[in-house]
mmCIF file of the C-alpha atoms, coordinates in Angstrom:
data_MODEL
# 
_entry.id   MODEL 
# 
loop_
_atom_site.group_PDB 
_atom_site.id 
_atom_site.type_symbol 
_atom_site.label_atom_id 
_atom_site.label_alt_id 
_atom_site.label_comp_id 
_atom_site.label_asym_id 
_atom_site.label_entity_id 
_atom_site.label_seq_id 
_atom_site.pdbx_PDB_ins_code 
_atom_site.Cartn_x 
_atom_site.Cartn_y 
_atom_site.Cartn_z 
_atom_site.occupancy 
_atom_site.B_iso_or_equiv 
_atom_site.pdbx_formal_charge 
_atom_site.auth_seq_id 
_atom_site.auth_comp_id 
_atom_site.auth_asym_id 
_atom_site.auth_atom_id 
_atom_site.pdbx_PDB_model_num 
ATOM 1   C CA . MET A 1 1   ? 140.927 58.328 118.049 1.00 0.00 ? 1   MET A CA 1 
ATOM 2   C CA . VAL A 1 2   ? 140.755 60.001 121.398 1.00 0.00 ? 2   VAL A CA 1 
ATOM 3   C CA . ALA A 1 3   ? 139.231 63.097 119.882 1.00 0.00 ? 3   ALA A CA 1 
ATOM 4   C CA . ARG A 1 4   ? 136.545 61.072 118.238 1.00 0.00 ? 4   ARG A CA 1 
ATOM 5   C CA . SER A 1 5   ? 135.785 59.206 121.498 1.00 0.00 ? 5   SER A CA 1 
ATOM 6   C CA . THR A 1 6   ? 135.667 62.486 123.376 1.00 0.00 ? 6   THR A CA 1 
ATOM 7   C CA . ARG A 1 7   ? 133.247 63.907 120.832 1.00 0.00 ? 7   ARG A CA 1 
ATOM 8   C CA . ASN A 1 8   ? 131.113 60.773 121.090 1.00 0.00 ? 8   ASN A CA 1 
ATOM 9   C CA . LEU A 1 9   ? 131.188 60.966 124.870 1.00 0.00 ? 9   LEU A CA 1 
ATOM 10  C CA . ILE A 1 10  ? 130.209 64.647 124.816 1.00 0.00 ? 10  ILE A CA 1 
ATOM 11  C CA . ALA A 1 11  ? 127.413 63.928 122.353 1.00 0.00 ? 11  ALA A CA 1 
ATOM 12  C CA . TYR A 1 12  ? 126.242 61.017 124.459 1.00 0.00 ? 12  TYR A CA 1 
ATOM 13  C CA . LEU A 1 13  ? 126.295 63.052 127.649 1.00 0.00 ? 13  LEU A CA 1 
ATOM 14  C CA . ALA A 1 14  ? 124.484 65.922 125.968 1.00 0.00 ? 14  ALA A CA 1 
ATOM 15  C CA . GLY A 1 15  ? 121.859 63.522 124.636 1.00 0.00 ? 15  GLY A CA 1 
ATOM 16  C CA . ALA A 1 16  ? 121.392 61.597 127.889 1.00 0.00 ? 16  ALA A CA 1 
ATOM 17  C CA . ALA A 1 17  ? 122.284 64.056 130.657 1.00 0.00 ? 17  ALA A CA 1 
ATOM 18  C CA . LEU A 1 18  ? 120.356 67.080 129.355 1.00 0.00 ? 18  LEU A CA 1 
ATOM 19  C CA . PRO A 1 19  ? 116.958 65.369 129.427 1.00 0.00 ? 19  PRO A CA 1 
ATOM 20  C CA . ALA A 1 20  ? 117.818 63.993 132.878 1.00 0.00 ? 20  ALA A CA 1 
ATOM 21  C CA . LEU A 1 21  ? 118.551 67.513 134.106 1.00 0.00 ? 21  LEU A CA 1 
ATOM 22  C CA . ILE A 1 22  ? 115.307 68.789 132.593 1.00 0.00 ? 22  ILE A CA 1 
ATOM 23  C CA . MET A 1 23  ? 113.267 65.942 134.087 1.00 0.00 ? 23  MET A CA 1 
ATOM 24  C CA . GLY A 1 24  ? 114.904 66.318 137.478 1.00 0.00 ? 24  GLY A CA 1 
ATOM 25  C CA . GLY A 1 25  ? 116.650 62.962 137.379 1.00 0.00 ? 25  GLY A CA 1 
ATOM 26  C CA . LEU A 1 26  ? 120.410 62.682 137.650 1.00 0.00 ? 26  LEU A CA 1 
ATOM 27  C CA . ALA A 1 27  ? 121.040 66.332 138.519 1.00 0.00 ? 27  ALA A CA 1 
ATOM 28  C CA . LEU A 1 28  ? 119.440 66.031 142.002 1.00 0.00 ? 28  LEU A CA 1 
ATOM 29  C CA . ALA A 1 29  ? 121.820 65.472 144.868 1.00 0.00 ? 29  ALA A CA 1 
ATOM 30  C CA . GLY A 1 30  ? 119.281 64.689 147.613 1.00 0.00 ? 30  GLY A CA 1 
ATOM 31  C CA . SER A 1 31  ? 115.699 65.043 148.798 1.00 0.00 ? 31  SER A CA 1 
ATOM 32  C CA . ASP A 1 32  ? 113.670 66.086 151.808 1.00 0.00 ? 32  ASP A CA 1 
ATOM 33  C CA . ILE A 1 33  ? 110.123 65.261 152.905 1.00 0.00 ? 33  ILE A CA 1 
ATOM 34  C CA . ALA A 1 34  ? 107.623 67.547 154.581 1.00 0.00 ? 34  ALA A CA 1 
ATOM 35  C CA . VAL A 1 35  ? 103.984 67.129 155.560 1.00 0.00 ? 35  VAL A CA 1 
ATOM 36  C CA . LEU A 1 36  ? 101.256 69.576 154.544 1.00 0.00 ? 36  LEU A CA 1 
ATOM 37  C CA . ASN A 1 37  ? 98.515  69.536 157.152 1.00 0.00 ? 37  ASN A CA 1 
ATOM 38  C CA . VAL A 1 38  ? 95.019  70.007 155.726 1.00 0.00 ? 38  VAL A CA 1 
ATOM 39  C CA . THR A 1 39  ? 92.032  70.915 157.884 1.00 0.00 ? 39  THR A CA 1 
ATOM 40  C CA . ALA A 1 40  ? 88.373  71.785 157.429 1.00 0.00 ? 40  ALA A CA 1 
ATOM 41  C CA . ASN A 1 41  ? 85.583  72.705 159.788 1.00 0.00 ? 41  ASN A CA 1 
ATOM 42  C CA . VAL A 1 42  ? 82.185  71.217 158.979 1.00 0.00 ? 42  VAL A CA 1 
ATOM 43  C CA . VAL A 1 43  ? 79.446  73.366 160.441 1.00 0.00 ? 43  VAL A CA 1 
ATOM 44  C CA . GLY A 1 44  ? 76.190  72.057 161.815 1.00 0.00 ? 44  GLY A CA 1 
ATOM 45  C CA . ARG A 1 45  ? 73.325  73.644 159.919 1.00 0.00 ? 45  ARG A CA 1 
ATOM 46  C CA . ALA A 1 46  ? 69.671  72.970 159.299 1.00 0.00 ? 46  ALA A CA 1 
ATOM 47  C CA . ARG A 1 47  ? 67.309  74.677 156.911 1.00 0.00 ? 47  ARG A CA 1 
ATOM 48  C CA . ILE A 1 48  ? 63.689  74.447 155.914 1.00 0.00 ? 48  ILE A CA 1 
ATOM 49  C CA . GLU A 1 49  ? 63.767  74.193 152.141 1.00 0.00 ? 49  GLU A CA 1 
ATOM 50  C CA . GLN A 1 50  ? 60.114  73.760 151.215 1.00 0.00 ? 50  GLN A CA 1 
ATOM 51  C CA . VAL A 1 51  ? 56.784  74.222 152.942 1.00 0.00 ? 51  VAL A CA 1 
ATOM 52  C CA . GLY A 1 52  ? 53.514  72.911 151.583 1.00 0.00 ? 52  GLY A CA 1 
ATOM 53  C CA . THR A 1 53  ? 50.017  74.305 152.087 1.00 0.00 ? 53  THR A CA 1 
ATOM 54  C CA . LEU A 1 54  ? 47.703  73.018 154.790 1.00 0.00 ? 54  LEU A CA 1 
ATOM 55  C CA . ALA A 1 55  ? 44.381  73.090 152.919 1.00 0.00 ? 55  ALA A CA 1 
ATOM 56  C CA . PHE A 1 56  ? 41.331  72.054 154.907 1.00 0.00 ? 56  PHE A CA 1 
ATOM 57  C CA . THR A 1 57  ? 38.268  70.830 153.012 1.00 0.00 ? 57  THR A CA 1 
ATOM 58  C CA . ASP A 1 58  ? 34.862  72.449 153.469 1.00 0.00 ? 58  ASP A CA 1 
ATOM 59  C CA . TYR A 1 59  ? 34.176  72.916 157.165 1.00 0.00 ? 59  TYR A CA 1 
ATOM 60  C CA . ASP A 1 60  ? 30.650  72.309 158.488 1.00 0.00 ? 60  ASP A CA 1 
ATOM 61  C CA . PRO A 1 61  ? 30.266  74.206 161.785 1.00 0.00 ? 61  PRO A CA 1 
ATOM 62  C CA . THR A 1 62  ? 26.958  72.431 162.496 1.00 0.00 ? 62  THR A CA 1 
ATOM 63  C CA . ASN A 1 63  ? 28.404  68.897 162.585 1.00 0.00 ? 63  ASN A CA 1 
ATOM 64  C CA . PRO A 1 64  ? 28.992  68.095 166.268 1.00 0.00 ? 64  PRO A CA 1 
ATOM 65  C CA . THR A 1 65  ? 30.998  64.901 165.813 1.00 0.00 ? 65  THR A CA 1 
ATOM 66  C CA . SER A 1 66  ? 33.356  65.387 162.903 1.00 0.00 ? 66  SER A CA 1 
ATOM 67  C CA . PRO A 1 67  ? 36.492  67.508 163.059 1.00 0.00 ? 67  PRO A CA 1 
ATOM 68  C CA . ASN A 1 68  ? 38.020  68.722 159.808 1.00 0.00 ? 68  ASN A CA 1 
ATOM 69  C CA . ASP A 1 69  ? 41.478  67.210 159.311 1.00 0.00 ? 69  ASP A CA 1 
ATOM 70  C CA . ALA A 1 70  ? 44.190  68.052 156.801 1.00 0.00 ? 70  ALA A CA 1 
ATOM 71  C CA . SER A 1 71  ? 47.921  67.475 156.433 1.00 0.00 ? 71  SER A CA 1 
ATOM 72  C CA . SER A 1 72  ? 50.868  69.071 154.736 1.00 0.00 ? 72  SER A CA 1 
ATOM 73  C CA . SER A 1 73  ? 54.615  68.644 154.699 1.00 0.00 ? 73  SER A CA 1 
ATOM 74  C CA . LEU A 1 74  ? 57.816  70.549 155.034 1.00 0.00 ? 74  LEU A CA 1 
ATOM 75  C CA . THR A 1 75  ? 61.247  69.622 153.748 1.00 0.00 ? 75  THR A CA 1 
ATOM 76  C CA . VAL A 1 76  ? 64.314  69.979 155.938 1.00 0.00 ? 76  VAL A CA 1 
ATOM 77  C CA . ARG A 1 77  ? 67.988  69.562 155.089 1.00 0.00 ? 77  ARG A CA 1 
ATOM 78  C CA . ALA A 1 78  ? 70.486  69.264 157.975 1.00 0.00 ? 78  ALA A CA 1 
ATOM 79  C CA . THR A 1 79  ? 74.092  68.299 158.612 1.00 0.00 ? 79  THR A CA 1 
ATOM 80  C CA . LYS A 1 80  ? 74.494  64.566 159.252 1.00 0.00 ? 80  LYS A CA 1 
ATOM 81  C CA . GLY A 1 81  ? 74.164  63.704 162.952 1.00 0.00 ? 81  GLY A CA 1 
ATOM 82  C CA . LEU A 1 82  ? 72.762  67.128 163.878 1.00 0.00 ? 82  LEU A CA 1 
ATOM 83  C CA . ASN A 1 83  ? 69.991  67.317 166.495 1.00 0.00 ? 83  ASN A CA 1 
ATOM 84  C CA . TYR A 1 84  ? 67.496  70.011 165.597 1.00 0.00 ? 84  TYR A CA 1 
ATOM 85  C CA . LYS A 1 85  ? 64.039  71.188 166.645 1.00 0.00 ? 85  LYS A CA 1 
ATOM 86  C CA . ILE A 1 86  ? 61.205  72.633 164.618 1.00 0.00 ? 86  ILE A CA 1 
ATOM 87  C CA . HIS A 1 87  ? 58.618  74.844 166.229 1.00 0.00 ? 87  HIS A CA 1 
ATOM 88  C CA . ILE A 1 88  ? 55.618  76.589 164.714 1.00 0.00 ? 88  ILE A CA 1 
ATOM 89  C CA . SER A 1 89  ? 54.273  79.942 165.859 1.00 0.00 ? 89  SER A CA 1 
ATOM 90  C CA . ASN A 1 90  ? 51.232  79.891 168.074 1.00 0.00 ? 90  ASN A CA 1 
ATOM 91  C CA . ASN A 1 91  ? 48.918  82.045 165.907 1.00 0.00 ? 91  ASN A CA 1 
ATOM 92  C CA . ARG A 1 92  ? 46.706  79.130 164.963 1.00 0.00 ? 92  ARG A CA 1 
ATOM 93  C CA . THR A 1 93  ? 43.623  80.876 163.702 1.00 0.00 ? 93  THR A CA 1 
ATOM 94  C CA . LEU A 1 94  ? 42.196  81.411 160.266 1.00 0.00 ? 94  LEU A CA 1 
ATOM 95  C CA . THR A 1 95  ? 40.449  84.736 159.730 1.00 0.00 ? 95  THR A CA 1 
ATOM 96  C CA . ASN A 1 96  ? 37.674  86.128 157.590 1.00 0.00 ? 96  ASN A CA 1 
ATOM 97  C CA . GLY A 1 97  ? 37.464  89.811 158.327 1.00 0.00 ? 97  GLY A CA 1 
ATOM 98  C CA . SER A 1 98  ? 37.141  90.029 162.103 1.00 0.00 ? 98  SER A CA 1 
ATOM 99  C CA . THR A 1 99  ? 35.973  86.413 162.531 1.00 0.00 ? 99  THR A CA 1 
ATOM 100 C CA . ASN A 1 100 ? 38.420  83.747 163.711 1.00 0.00 ? 100 ASN A CA 1 
ATOM 101 C CA . LEU A 1 101 ? 38.316  80.022 163.047 1.00 0.00 ? 101 LEU A CA 1 
ATOM 102 C CA . GLY A 1 102 ? 40.658  78.104 165.341 1.00 0.00 ? 102 GLY A CA 1 
ATOM 103 C CA . TYR A 1 103 ? 42.697  75.079 164.411 1.00 0.00 ? 103 TYR A CA 1 
ATOM 104 C CA . GLU A 1 104 ? 45.562  73.077 165.912 1.00 0.00 ? 104 GLU A CA 1 
ATOM 105 C CA . LEU A 1 105 ? 48.733  71.535 164.489 1.00 0.00 ? 105 LEU A CA 1 
ATOM 106 C CA . TYR A 1 106 ? 50.088  68.111 165.425 1.00 0.00 ? 106 TYR A CA 1 
ATOM 107 C CA . THR A 1 107 ? 53.232  66.054 164.909 1.00 0.00 ? 107 THR A CA 1 
ATOM 108 C CA . ASP A 1 108 ? 51.358  62.758 164.498 1.00 0.00 ? 108 ASP A CA 1 
ATOM 109 C CA . SER A 1 109 ? 48.546  61.522 162.269 1.00 0.00 ? 109 SER A CA 1 
ATOM 110 C CA . ALA A 1 110 ? 46.442  60.511 165.305 1.00 0.00 ? 110 ALA A CA 1 
ATOM 111 C CA . ARG A 1 111 ? 46.535  64.196 166.285 1.00 0.00 ? 111 ARG A CA 1 
ATOM 112 C CA . THR A 1 112 ? 47.463  63.530 169.894 1.00 0.00 ? 112 THR A CA 1 
ATOM 113 C CA . ASN A 1 113 ? 50.780  65.469 170.057 1.00 0.00 ? 113 ASN A CA 1 
ATOM 114 C CA . VAL A 1 114 ? 50.355  69.203 169.590 1.00 0.00 ? 114 VAL A CA 1 
ATOM 115 C CA . TRP A 1 115 ? 53.182  70.779 167.597 1.00 0.00 ? 115 TRP A CA 1 
ATOM 116 C CA . GLY A 1 116 ? 55.017  73.078 169.999 1.00 0.00 ? 116 GLY A CA 1 
ATOM 117 C CA . SER A 1 117 ? 55.311  76.809 169.423 1.00 0.00 ? 117 SER A CA 1 
ATOM 118 C CA . THR A 1 118 ? 58.598  77.308 171.311 1.00 0.00 ? 118 THR A CA 1 
ATOM 119 C CA . LEU A 1 119 ? 62.064  75.815 171.086 1.00 0.00 ? 119 LEU A CA 1 
ATOM 120 C CA . ALA A 1 120 ? 61.448  73.877 174.305 1.00 0.00 ? 120 ALA A CA 1 
ATOM 121 C CA . SER A 1 121 ? 58.152  72.407 173.079 1.00 0.00 ? 121 SER A CA 1 
ATOM 122 C CA . GLY A 1 122 ? 58.997  71.652 169.434 1.00 0.00 ? 122 GLY A CA 1 
ATOM 123 C CA . PRO A 1 123 ? 59.780  68.079 168.371 1.00 0.00 ? 123 PRO A CA 1 
ATOM 124 C CA . THR A 1 124 ? 63.439  67.019 168.188 1.00 0.00 ? 124 THR A CA 1 
ATOM 125 C CA . TYR A 1 125 ? 64.893  65.277 165.154 1.00 0.00 ? 125 TYR A CA 1 
ATOM 126 C CA . THR A 1 126 ? 68.334  63.864 164.340 1.00 0.00 ? 126 THR A CA 1 
ATOM 127 C CA . SER A 1 127 ? 69.612  64.134 160.790 1.00 0.00 ? 127 SER A CA 1 
ATOM 128 C CA . THR A 1 128 ? 70.817  60.880 159.234 1.00 0.00 ? 128 THR A CA 1 
ATOM 129 C CA . GLY A 1 129 ? 72.401  62.685 156.302 1.00 0.00 ? 129 GLY A CA 1 
ATOM 130 C CA . ASN A 1 130 ? 72.219  65.943 154.433 1.00 0.00 ? 130 ASN A CA 1 
ATOM 131 C CA . ALA A 1 131 ? 69.606  64.728 151.968 1.00 0.00 ? 131 ALA A CA 1 
ATOM 132 C CA . GLN A 1 132 ? 66.186  66.353 152.076 1.00 0.00 ? 132 GLN A CA 1 
ATOM 133 C CA . THR A 1 133 ? 63.872  64.907 154.713 1.00 0.00 ? 133 THR A CA 1 
ATOM 134 C CA . ASN A 1 134 ? 60.107  65.334 154.648 1.00 0.00 ? 134 ASN A CA 1 
ATOM 135 C CA . ARG A 1 135 ? 58.298  66.099 157.891 1.00 0.00 ? 135 ARG A CA 1 
ATOM 136 C CA . ALA A 1 136 ? 54.509  65.889 158.054 1.00 0.00 ? 136 ALA A CA 1 
ATOM 137 C CA . VAL A 1 137 ? 52.337  68.549 159.664 1.00 0.00 ? 137 VAL A CA 1 
ATOM 138 C CA . TYR A 1 138 ? 48.820  67.482 160.672 1.00 0.00 ? 138 TYR A CA 1 
ATOM 139 C CA . GLY A 1 139 ? 46.035  69.989 161.230 1.00 0.00 ? 139 GLY A CA 1 
ATOM 140 C CA . ARG A 1 140 ? 42.580  69.851 162.768 1.00 0.00 ? 140 ARG A CA 1 
ATOM 141 C CA . ILE A 1 141 ? 39.683  72.278 162.986 1.00 0.00 ? 141 ILE A CA 1 
ATOM 142 C CA . LEU A 1 142 ? 37.577  71.273 165.979 1.00 0.00 ? 142 LEU A CA 1 
ATOM 143 C CA . PRO A 1 143 ? 33.827  70.852 165.465 1.00 0.00 ? 143 PRO A CA 1 
ATOM 144 C CA . LEU A 1 144 ? 31.029  73.255 166.440 1.00 0.00 ? 144 LEU A CA 1 
ATOM 145 C CA . GLN A 1 145 ? 32.863  76.540 166.076 1.00 0.00 ? 145 GLN A CA 1 
ATOM 146 C CA . ASP A 1 146 ? 30.215  79.235 165.741 1.00 0.00 ? 146 ASP A CA 1 
ATOM 147 C CA . VAL A 1 147 ? 31.434  81.104 162.666 1.00 0.00 ? 147 VAL A CA 1 
ATOM 148 C CA . PRO A 1 148 ? 29.737  82.488 159.540 1.00 0.00 ? 148 PRO A CA 1 
ATOM 149 C CA . SER A 1 149 ? 30.335  80.991 156.099 1.00 0.00 ? 149 SER A CA 1 
ATOM 150 C CA . GLY A 1 150 ? 33.093  82.397 153.945 1.00 0.00 ? 150 GLY A CA 1 
ATOM 151 C CA . ASN A 1 151 ? 36.729  81.927 153.002 1.00 0.00 ? 151 ASN A CA 1 
ATOM 152 C CA . TYR A 1 152 ? 39.202  81.900 155.886 1.00 0.00 ? 152 TYR A CA 1 
ATOM 153 C CA . GLY A 1 153 ? 42.954  82.157 155.637 1.00 0.00 ? 153 GLY A CA 1 
ATOM 154 C CA . GLY A 1 154 ? 46.073  82.619 157.705 1.00 0.00 ? 154 GLY A CA 1 
ATOM 155 C CA . SER A 1 155 ? 49.664  81.556 158.153 1.00 0.00 ? 155 SER A CA 1 
ATOM 156 C CA . VAL A 1 156 ? 52.121  80.412 160.793 1.00 0.00 ? 156 VAL A CA 1 
ATOM 157 C CA . THR A 1 157 ? 55.894  80.728 161.013 1.00 0.00 ? 157 THR A CA 1 
ATOM 158 C CA . LEU A 1 158 ? 58.082  77.627 161.080 1.00 0.00 ? 158 LEU A CA 1 
ATOM 159 C CA . THR A 1 159 ? 61.483  77.854 162.757 1.00 0.00 ? 159 THR A CA 1 
ATOM 160 C CA . VAL A 1 160 ? 64.279  75.276 162.787 1.00 0.00 ? 160 VAL A CA 1 
ATOM 161 C CA . GLU A 1 161 ? 66.909  75.564 165.516 1.00 0.00 ? 161 GLU A CA 1 
ATOM 162 C CA . TRP A 1 162 ? 69.915  73.460 166.457 1.00 0.00 ? 162 TRP A CA 1 
# 
């Protein structure tokens, strides 16, 4: 009888203890705990993702009272909470051959705040999140510029700094 009980005990232990050893159960004699520190550095960044076209309508240089206004937009994406400035180069003339047609850029639709051309004079914004944000650019060609008819074109450089 003892032999049979021993065989049953061995079979039982093999059936119960082996899976416990494999699963890490009964065979463990202790444990220890450690902490894995995890870090990340989020960088402050801003980028101009899209720039529209500032397209003035037909300009009449003989009209003394009516400036020619237009607007466009640019899209900025910046790190949440980041303060950044946008400035636009100061070459604010359209050309046709050797003839220049001057215009100005503004930060407001009333066209009272000229858009600065340096870091110090550009408007300051604070990002509320990293989603795209549209910023309007308002342009104005002043009346009575003595220029010949024709197609005029040009460009300016937009810079975002933080």
